[in-house]
C-alpha positions, 0 to 999 in steps of 0.5 A, a space after each residue: 500500500 505504501 509503495 503504491 502511494 509513493 508511486 502515485 505521488 511520483 506520477 502526480 509530481 511528474 505531471 505537475 513538472 511537465 505542466 510547469 515546463 510547458 507553461 514556461 515554454 509557452 510563455 517563452 514562445 509568446 514573449 521571446 521567440 515571437 518578438 525575435 521572429 518579428 524583429 528578423 522579418 522587419 530586418 529582412 524587409 528593410 534590408 531588401 528594400 535598400 538592396 533593390 534601390 541600390 541595384 536599380 541605381 547600379 543597373 540603370 545603364 544596362 536598361 539603355 542597351 538597345 540590342 535586346 539579346 545583348 541587354 538580356 545577356 549583360 543584365 543576367 551577368 550583372 544580376 549574379 554579380 550583385 549577389 556576390 561578396 565584395 563585388 555585389 550588394 551587401 544586403 543581397 549576400 546570404 539572403 533567402 531571396 530566390 530570384 533577382 530580376 530586371 523588367 522593362 518599362 512595360 513590366 515585362 521581365 527582361 532577365 532573371 539571375 539564372 538560366 534556364 529563365 522561365 521568367 523571361 518575357 512574362 508580364 508582371 505589370 498586371 500580376 503584381 501591384 508592386 511592379 505597377 507602383 515601381 513603374 510609377 516611380 515608387 519603391 514597393 513591397 508586397 506579396 505575390 503568388 507564383 504558379 508551378 510549371 506543373 499545374 498539379 503542383 501547388 503555387 508558392 507565395 513570395 515577398 516581392 521588392 520592386 524599385 524603379 531605375 530612374 534617369 532624370 524624371 523618367 523610369 527606364 526599368 524595374 529591379 524585382 527580388 523575391 523571397 519565398 515564404 518557405 525560404 523565409 520560414 527556414 531562415 527563421 528556424 535556423 536563426 532561432 536555433 543558432 541563437 539558443 544557448 541550450 540548443 533547444 529545438 525550435 521550428 518556425 512555420 509561416 502561413 497565408 490563409 489556409 496555406 502553410 509554408 516551411 522548409 527542412 522541418 521534421 515531418 513529425 512536427 509538420 503533422 502537428 501544425 494546426 489546421 487552417 480551420 483550427 487557427 481561424 477558430 481560435 484566432 477569431 476569439 484571440 486575434 493577437 495569437 494563442 499558445 497551446 500544447 500537443 503530444 509528439 510520441 508521448 512527449 509534450 510540445 508547445 506551440 504558438 500561432 500569431 498573425 504577422 500583420 507586417 506581411 499581410 492581413 492573412 499571414 502569420 507564424 506557427 512556432 514549435 518549441 520543446 519544453 
């Protein structure tokens, strides 16, 4: 009887310790991890806005090359150089962006920074508001959707940065850069793990509407991300975000779901952390 009571007491104490650890982890997600994620996103936005402005200034002479083939070839080489250490633009070195491109005054892509170039010849003026703003002379940032070559594959969403190349009072071309939400999520996960003194696992996901974006995350954690319906239901009652817990192979995991209004009205993050 005595040993039975001791065993029950140990079990209860262990449960209390688990609950306390999870609550502490949820608090860290709310007060530390979320703040750092928002800070890193803001830094990336500022950095890439500055980067496309510098790129537009440096590439301005290239827009005036009259021969289309020569202009495309020269621009593609220049776009690659702009991303190289020492020779390029500091804001583009070690960047999560997936492309850097130049567009003509009609909003049509002249070239991007790699071959084969599926972007070449595409009209982005009608597709992306940031391009329209840049053609009007303003630097712009916003989200844009890109469709896969295979129609059966899902589309991707990127943060777009557009800046006009201006000669006198005339716009002669546009520089456009893009950071996929999946790559941004990967960068955030890696940065938070690097900064952890104790090396605790932490994983960052981004969502837009009912879509979730991530890269190089554990499949078992991927399955724990709350559904769009669940996120919408709880966020309706708690618009600033919420934390919760879930079991992974018997062990508790804490997570938080928070809107990132800096990126858009339907964009947010899901952060997982082990107690």
